[in-house]
C-alpha positions as a Python dict, from the first residue, in 0.01 Angstrom:
ca = {
    (1, 'M'): (0, 0, 0),
    (2, 'T'): (343, -152, -58),
    (3, 'Q'): (590, -33, -318),
    (4, 'Q'): (534, -346, -525),
    (5, 'S'): (155, -328, -516),
    (6, 'A'): (172, 38, -627),
    (7, 'F'): (401, -45, -921),
    (8, 'H'): (273, -144, -1261),
    (9, 'F'): (483, -224, -1568),
    (10, 'K'): (269, 15, -1772),
    (11, 'T'): (469, 294, -1607),
    (12, 'I'): (776, 176, -1799),
    (13, 'T'): (730, 382, -2116),
    (14, 'H'): (947, 393, -2427),
    (15, 'D'): (1078, 734, -2317),
    (16, 'L'): (1171, 599, -1973),
    (17, 'I'): (1360, 306, -2128),
    (18, 'Y'): (1543, 533, -2374),
    (19, 'D'): (1635, 784, -2100),
    (20, 'A'): (1763, 503, -1874),
    (21, 'L'): (1984, 368, -2154),
    (22, 'I'): (2125, 713, -2233),
    (23, 'E'): (2193, 770, -1863),
    (24, 'V'): (2425, 465, -1853),
    (25, 'G'): (2595, 555, -2182),
    (26, 'L'): (2406, 327, -2423),
    (27, 'Y'): (2275, 489, -2741),
    (28, 'P'): (2019, 278, -2930),
    (29, 'D'): (2043, 306, -3308),
    (30, 'S'): (1770, 51, -3384),
    (31, 'G'): (1422, 21, -3245),
    (32, 'I'): (1389, -110, -2892),
    (33, 'I'): (1218, -448, -2918),
    (34, 'E'): (1036, -600, -2620),
    (35, 'L'): (1125, -965, -2556),
    (36, 'N'): (913, -1222, -2372),
    (37, 'S'): (959, -1232, -1996),
    (38, 'Y'): (715, -1346, -1729),
    (39, 'E'): (822, -1135, -1431),
    (40, 'N'): (1034, -851, -1569),
    (41, 'R'): (1060, -639, -1883),
    (42, 'V'): (1338, -731, -2127),
    (43, 'Y'): (1435, -535, -2438),
    (44, 'H'): (1675, -581, -2729),
    (45, 'F'): (1840, -311, -2941),
    (46, 'L'): (2148, -232, -3149),
    (47, 'N'): (2377, 60, -3075),
    (48, 'E'): (2543, 285, -3334),
    (49, 'Q'): (2827, 31, -3381),
    (50, 'H'): (2564, -242, -3446),
    (51, 'K'): (2648, -417, -3118),
    (52, 'H'): (2355, -615, -2976),
    (53, 'Y'): (2228, -539, -2627),
    (54, 'V'): (1963, -701, -2411),
    (55, 'V'): (1852, -499, -2108),
    (56, 'K'): (1625, -605, -1824),
    (57, 'F'): (1404, -389, -1603),
    (58, 'Y'): (1322, -564, -1275),
    (59, 'R'): (1006, -511, -1076),
    (60, 'P'): (1058, -333, -742),
    (61, 'T'): (1192, -533, -445),
    (62, 'R'): (1347, -785, -682),
}
């Protein structure tokens, strides 16, 4: 089984997204909103200074 065939986007939970953002120094103040994307997972949020961010989580081997 390859890394990609073992991966499923359902493993990207809200907690995982939040922890990943905190790890790189981004602190969401609004809800994390999922945006439409065919191959990846894309999210929008505001930080505590009301700055807009869009973050993308790529599938493995991308």
